Backbone as XML, in Angstrom:
<?xml version="1.0"?>
<chain id="A" units="angstrom">
  <residue number="1" name="MET">
    <atom name="N" x="0.987" y="-0.934" z="-0.073"/>
    <atom name="CA" x="-0.004" y="-0.048" z="0.117"/>
    <atom name="C" x="0.855" y="1.125" z="-0.003"/>
  </residue>
  <residue number="2" name="VAL">
    <atom name="N" x="0.568" y="2.138" z="-0.786"/>
    <atom name="CA" x="1.223" y="3.402" z="-0.996"/>
    <atom name="C" x="0.098" y="4.604" z="-0.184"/>
  </residue>
  <residue number="3" name="ASP">
    <atom name="N" x="1.011" y="5.585" z="0.395"/>
    <atom name="CA" x="0.102" y="6.909" z="1.090"/>
    <atom name="C" x="-0.023" y="7.538" z="0.005"/>
  </residue>
  <residue number="4" name="LEU">
    <atom name="N" x="-1.045" y="8.058" z="0.070"/>
    <atom name="CA" x="-1.580" y="9.195" z="-1.114"/>
    <atom name="C" x="-2.206" y="10.489" z="-0.342"/>
  </residue>
  <residue number="5" name="LEU">
    <atom name="N" x="-1.339" y="11.479" z="-0.490"/>
    <atom name="CA" x="-1.581" y="12.832" z="-0.271"/>
    <atom name="C" x="-2.406" y="13.738" z="-1.474"/>
  </residue>
  <residue number="6" name="VAL">
    <atom name="N" x="-3.670" y="13.927" z="-0.925"/>
    <atom name="CA" x="-4.248" y="15.028" z="-1.829"/>
    <atom name="C" x="-4.136" y="16.380" z="-1.501"/>
  </residue>
  <residue number="7" name="THR">
    <atom name="N" x="-4.125" y="17.369" z="-2.211"/>
    <atom name="CA" x="-3.834" y="18.782" z="-1.657"/>
    <atom name="C" x="-4.704" y="19.616" z="-2.717"/>
  </residue>
  <residue number="8" name="TYR">
    <atom name="N" x="-5.253" y="20.203" z="-2.291"/>
    <atom name="CA" x="-6.122" y="21.489" z="-2.677"/>
    <atom name="C" x="-6.242" y="22.743" z="-2.560"/>
  </residue>
  <residue number="9" name="MET">
    <atom name="N" x="-6.055" y="23.889" z="-3.554"/>
    <atom name="CA" x="-5.964" y="25.386" z="-3.173"/>
    <atom name="C" x="-7.382" y="26.115" z="-3.333"/>
  </residue>
  <residue number="10" name="GLU">
    <atom name="N" x="-7.533" y="26.943" z="-2.364"/>
    <atom name="CA" x="-8.921" y="27.647" z="-2.341"/>
    <atom name="C" x="-8.383" y="29.074" z="-2.170"/>
  </residue>
  <residue number="11" name="MET">
    <atom name="N" x="-8.827" y="29.809" z="-2.923"/>
    <atom name="CA" x="-8.699" y="31.347" z="-3.019"/>
    <atom name="C" x="-10.061" y="31.558" z="-2.062"/>
  </residue>
  <residue number="12" name="THR">
    <atom name="N" x="-9.856" y="32.469" z="-0.723"/>
    <atom name="CA" x="-10.860" y="32.777" z="0.245"/>
    <atom name="C" x="-11.140" y="33.938" z="0.118"/>
  </residue>
  <residue number="13" name="ALA">
    <atom name="N" x="-10.477" y="35.003" z="-0.457"/>
    <atom name="CA" x="-10.136" y="36.409" z="-0.658"/>
    <atom name="C" x="-9.725" y="37.006" z="-1.796"/>
  </residue>
  <residue number="14" name="PRO">
    <atom name="N" x="-9.786" y="38.030" z="-2.231"/>
    <atom name="CA" x="-9.458" y="38.750" z="-3.230"/>
    <atom name="C" x="-7.958" y="38.993" z="-2.902"/>
  </residue>
  <residue number="15" name="PRO">
    <atom name="N" x="-6.900" y="38.760" z="-3.927"/>
    <atom name="CA" x="-5.725" y="38.943" z="-3.638"/>
    <atom name="C" x="-5.186" y="40.618" z="-3.151"/>
  </residue>
  <residue number="16" name="SER">
    <atom name="N" x="-4.390" y="40.673" z="-2.438"/>
    <atom name="CA" x="-3.929" y="41.996" z="-1.691"/>
    <atom name="C" x="-2.970" y="42.571" z="-2.793"/>
  </residue>
  <residue number="17" name="GLY">
    <atom name="N" x="-2.935" y="43.738" z="-2.212"/>
    <atom name="CA" x="-1.454" y="44.689" z="-2.890"/>
    <atom name="C" x="-2.162" y="45.225" z="-4.126"/>
  </residue>
  <residue number="18" name="GLU">
    <atom name="N" x="-1.246" y="45.834" z="-5.030"/>
    <atom name="CA" x="-1.635" y="46.489" z="-6.200"/>
    <atom name="C" x="-2.231" y="45.830" z="-7.135"/>
  </residue>
  <residue number="19" name="PRO">
    <atom name="N" x="-3.491" y="45.943" z="-8.053"/>
    <atom name="CA" x="-3.643" y="45.281" z="-8.941"/>
    <atom name="C" x="-2.553" y="45.102" z="-9.998"/>
  </residue>
  <residue number="20" name="PRO">
    <atom name="N" x="-2.794" y="43.973" z="-10.808"/>
    <atom name="CA" x="-1.762" y="43.863" z="-12.030"/>
    <atom name="C" x="-1.874" y="44.637" z="-12.990"/>
  </residue>
  <residue number="21" name="ALA">
    <atom name="N" x="-0.503" y="45.207" z="-13.726"/>
    <atom name="CA" x="-0.708" y="46.389" z="-14.565"/>
    <atom name="C" x="-1.389" y="46.110" z="-15.691"/>
  </residue>
  <residue number="22" name="VAL">
    <atom name="N" x="-1.951" y="46.959" z="-16.177"/>
    <atom name="CA" x="-2.869" y="46.952" z="-17.663"/>
    <atom name="C" x="-1.858" y="46.505" z="-18.798"/>
  </residue>
  <residue number="23" name="PRO">
    <atom name="N" x="-2.375" y="45.609" z="-19.783"/>
    <atom name="CA" x="-0.967" y="45.323" z="-20.457"/>
    <atom name="C" x="-0.990" y="46.452" z="-21.489"/>
  </residue>
  <residue number="24" name="LEU">
    <atom name="N" x="0.178" y="46.724" z="-22.156"/>
    <atom name="CA" x="0.416" y="47.826" z="-23.194"/>
    <atom name="C" x="-0.370" y="47.559" z="-24.283"/>
  </residue>
  <residue number="25" name="PRO">
    <atom name="N" x="-1.123" y="48.887" z="-24.897"/>
    <atom name="CA" x="-1.610" y="48.879" z="-26.032"/>
    <atom name="C" x="-1.173" y="47.954" z="-27.439"/>
  </residue>
  <residue number="26" name="GLY">
    <atom name="N" x="-1.850" y="47.050" z="-28.099"/>
    <atom name="CA" x="-0.878" y="46.319" z="-28.957"/>
    <atom name="C" x="-0.409" y="44.909" z="-28.611"/>
  </residue>
  <residue number="27" name="ALA">
    <atom name="N" x="-0.268" y="44.824" z="-26.909"/>
    <atom name="CA" x="0.198" y="43.642" z="-26.386"/>
    <atom name="C" x="-0.381" y="42.454" z="-27.033"/>
  </residue>
  <residue number="28" name="ALA">
    <atom name="N" x="0.198" y="41.358" z="-27.243"/>
    <atom name="CA" x="-0.657" y="40.146" z="-27.412"/>
    <atom name="C" x="-0.135" y="39.064" z="-26.698"/>
  </residue>
  <residue number="29" name="VAL">
    <atom name="N" x="-0.948" y="38.342" z="-26.200"/>
    <atom name="CA" x="-0.977" y="36.812" z="-25.068"/>
    <atom name="C" x="-1.427" y="35.558" z="-26.169"/>
  </residue>
  <residue number="30" name="ARG">
    <atom name="N" x="-0.368" y="34.822" z="-26.364"/>
    <atom name="CA" x="-0.330" y="33.697" z="-26.886"/>
    <atom name="C" x="-0.339" y="32.468" z="-26.084"/>
  </residue>
  <residue number="31" name="ARG">
    <atom name="N" x="-1.322" y="31.354" z="-26.131"/>
    <atom name="CA" x="-1.342" y="30.378" z="-25.542"/>
    <atom name="C" x="-0.302" y="29.225" z="-26.164"/>
  </residue>
  <residue number="32" name="GLU">
    <atom name="N" x="0.313" y="28.967" z="-25.503"/>
    <atom name="CA" x="1.419" y="27.721" z="-26.128"/>
    <atom name="C" x="0.503" y="26.356" z="-26.390"/>
  </residue>
  <residue number="33" name="MET">
    <atom name="N" x="0.732" y="25.668" z="-27.516"/>
    <atom name="CA" x="0.442" y="24.377" z="-27.802"/>
    <atom name="C" x="1.333" y="23.032" z="-27.791"/>
  </residue>
  <residue number="34" name="PRO">
    <atom name="N" x="1.962" y="23.015" z="-26.955"/>
    <atom name="CA" x="2.988" y="21.686" z="-27.016"/>
    <atom name="C" x="2.419" y="20.530" z="-27.440"/>
  </residue>
  <residue number="35" name="ASP">
    <atom name="N" x="3.149" y="19.700" z="-28.296"/>
    <atom name="CA" x="2.799" y="18.378" z="-28.688"/>
    <atom name="C" x="2.812" y="17.504" z="-27.714"/>
  </residue>
  <residue number="36" name="PHE">
    <atom name="N" x="2.536" y="16.319" z="-27.641"/>
    <atom name="CA" x="2.258" y="15.552" z="-26.512"/>
    <atom name="C" x="3.846" y="15.033" z="-25.832"/>
  </residue>
  <residue number="37" name="PRO">
    <atom name="N" x="4.816" y="14.634" z="-26.636"/>
    <atom name="CA" x="6.075" y="14.450" z="-25.990"/>
    <atom name="C" x="6.499" y="15.838" z="-25.312"/>
  </residue>
  <residue number="38" name="ASN">
    <atom name="N" x="6.621" y="16.954" z="-25.775"/>
    <atom name="CA" x="6.793" y="17.972" z="-25.002"/>
    <atom name="C" x="6.450" y="18.351" z="-23.764"/>
  </residue>
  <residue number="39" name="TYR">
    <atom name="N" x="4.868" y="18.304" z="-24.005"/>
    <atom name="CA" x="4.087" y="18.617" z="-22.917"/>
    <atom name="C" x="4.357" y="17.291" z="-21.587"/>
  </residue>
  <residue number="40" name="LEU">
    <atom name="N" x="4.891" y="15.961" z="-22.240"/>
    <atom name="CA" x="5.115" y="15.143" z="-21.045"/>
    <atom name="C" x="6.337" y="15.511" z="-20.393"/>
  </residue>
  <residue number="41" name="ASP">
    <atom name="N" x="7.501" y="16.097" z="-21.321"/>
    <atom name="CA" x="8.738" y="16.345" z="-20.868"/>
    <atom name="C" x="8.362" y="17.565" z="-19.696"/>
  </residue>
  <residue number="42" name="LEU">
    <atom name="N" x="7.449" y="18.560" z="-19.993"/>
    <atom name="CA" x="7.238" y="19.750" z="-19.056"/>
    <atom name="C" x="6.886" y="19.091" z="-17.901"/>
  </residue>
  <residue number="43" name="TYR">
    <atom name="N" x="5.863" y="18.101" z="-17.846"/>
    <atom name="CA" x="4.903" y="17.561" z="-16.834"/>
    <atom name="C" x="5.826" y="16.701" z="-15.899"/>
  </residue>
  <residue number="44" name="ARG">
    <atom name="N" x="6.649" y="15.853" z="-16.475"/>
    <atom name="CA" x="7.585" y="15.177" z="-15.656"/>
    <atom name="C" x="8.794" y="16.093" z="-14.963"/>
  </residue>
  <residue number="45" name="ALA">
    <atom name="N" x="9.431" y="17.227" z="-15.737"/>
    <atom name="CA" x="10.511" y="18.170" z="-15.111"/>
    <atom name="C" x="9.556" y="19.099" z="-13.993"/>
  </residue>
  <residue number="46" name="VAL">
    <atom name="N" x="8.319" y="19.426" z="-14.129"/>
    <atom name="CA" x="7.763" y="20.083" z="-12.942"/>
    <atom name="C" x="7.237" y="19.147" z="-11.913"/>
  </residue>
  <residue number="47" name="GLY">
    <atom name="N" x="6.458" y="18.169" z="-12.104"/>
    <atom name="CA" x="5.445" y="17.298" z="-11.111"/>
    <atom name="C" x="6.758" y="15.826" z="-10.533"/>
  </residue>
  <residue number="48" name="GLY">
    <atom name="N" x="7.901" y="15.840" z="-11.680"/>
    <atom name="CA" x="8.700" y="14.539" z="-10.745"/>
    <atom name="C" x="9.082" y="14.583" z="-9.440"/>
  </residue>
  <residue number="49" name="PRO">
    <atom name="N" x="9.752" y="15.592" z="-9.353"/>
    <atom name="CA" x="10.207" y="15.818" z="-7.872"/>
    <atom name="C" x="9.419" y="15.764" z="-6.844"/>
  </residue>
  <residue number="50" name="VAL">
    <atom name="N" x="7.956" y="16.222" z="-7.117"/>
    <atom name="CA" x="6.918" y="15.734" z="-5.655"/>
    <atom name="C" x="5.934" y="15.049" z="-6.260"/>
  </residue>
  <residue number="51" name="GLN">
    <atom name="N" x="6.214" y="13.894" z="-7.043"/>
    <atom name="CA" x="5.875" y="12.684" z="-7.394"/>
    <atom name="C" x="4.326" y="12.989" z="-7.809"/>
  </residue>
  <residue number="52" name="TRP">
    <atom name="N" x="4.142" y="13.788" z="-8.854"/>
    <atom name="CA" x="3.060" y="13.940" z="-9.736"/>
    <atom name="C" x="2.258" y="12.636" z="-10.099"/>
  </residue>
  <residue number="53" name="ASP">
    <atom name="N" x="1.049" y="12.224" z="-10.006"/>
    <atom name="CA" x="0.403" y="11.289" z="-10.397"/>
    <atom name="C" x="-0.692" y="11.396" z="-11.559"/>
  </residue>
</chain>
């Protein structure tokens, strides 16, 4: 048997401090769409040390 720890995050109040800056006019935000091998590499690089499953 393996112990399993499930962790959830909850935002119970708005963030404090200054609001984020407004993007400059003409600024573009692009969503990356990695192919599966690159996505898996990223997933393992980030989650491997904490044993994401």
